[in-house]
N, C-alpha and C positions, 0 to 999 in steps of 0.2 A: 482500436484494432486498424483501423485504415495505415494509421502512420506506421504500424507493426512493419505493415506489408510493405508499405512504401520500402523501407528499410532493407527489407530482406531481398527485394525487387534488388536496390542498389546493390547489396552485397553478392548476389549472384553475377549480377553485370561485371565487379571488380575482380569477381573470383574466375571468371572466364579468361579477361581482358591476361589474368598472370598464369593462368593455363597457357594461353596462347603464346606468353613471352617464356614459358618453360619454365616458370617460378609454379610455388607450392604456396596454394591459398589458404587462407587465416580460416579456420571452422567459424561458421556461421553464428553472429549472436544473436538473430533473431530467425528463428523456425516457428513457422505459423501453425498454430493449432488448425485439427480438421473442425468444420463446423458443427456446434453441439459440444465437442471437446473441452473438457476442462484442463485450466492450464493456472499455473502460481503466479502473481503479479507481488510488486512493493509498488506503493506510494511514495512517489519522490517531489522533491523540493523542485518546483517552475515556476517561475516568474513568471512566463507570459500566457497562463492560462490557469483558471477556478476551477474548470472542470475536472474531475476526477481521473474522468478516460484519458485526458490528457497530461497527469504526474503517471498512468500507468509503467511500468519496466517490469521485464523478466527479472527474475531474483541475480540470475548469470551475470546480466547487462550491469545493475549496479555492482554486482562485485569486481567486476573485471574494470568499470567507466570510473569506480569509486564515485558516484551519483551519492546524492546526501536524501537520507530517508525524510519524509514529511512527518515529525514526529508530532507535531500538534495534528493532522489527520487522523493519528490513530489515536491520540489522545480523547478527540473528541468522538471518535464513533465508538470505539473497543472499548475505551474504561467509560466511557458515558453509559454504556450499554450494561457495564457489571454494576456499575453502581446503584442502575435501575433494580438490578436483581437485587441486591443488599438492602436498598431502602426497604422493600415487597418484603423480605423473607422475614418470618417471625423469631427468629434467633438471634436477628440483629438490632430488633427494637428496643430500646431504652424500656428500664424499668418501671414498672408505675412510681415506686418511690423519688426516683431520680426526675419522674416528670413531673410530680408534684412539688419538687425542690424546685425545680426551676421557673414552672410559675410562680412560686413563692418570691423570686428574686424578681420579678417581672414586674407583682404588686407591689414590691417598697422601691 
């Protein structure tokens, strides 16, 4: 969050310089949420750090700057969470006959 706050501060300073020169500034990429306010983020690929907080970006920033989404993060967290639910749900469990057949194959 502090990284995003720093970028927002730089954007504000750049916008003030442009306004002083009589130019129109670009809209801010980094809008800082209020304390306690929820915000959307996307985890992006980032070689410099393994901490998730350093890989977080606002969706608009990812779109505008063409940053790459960290697919492996989502596979490890979201997909594995869904897999855990599937593994424990009775409707996804193999039938008794399939289990017996697999056990017979292991014995042979």
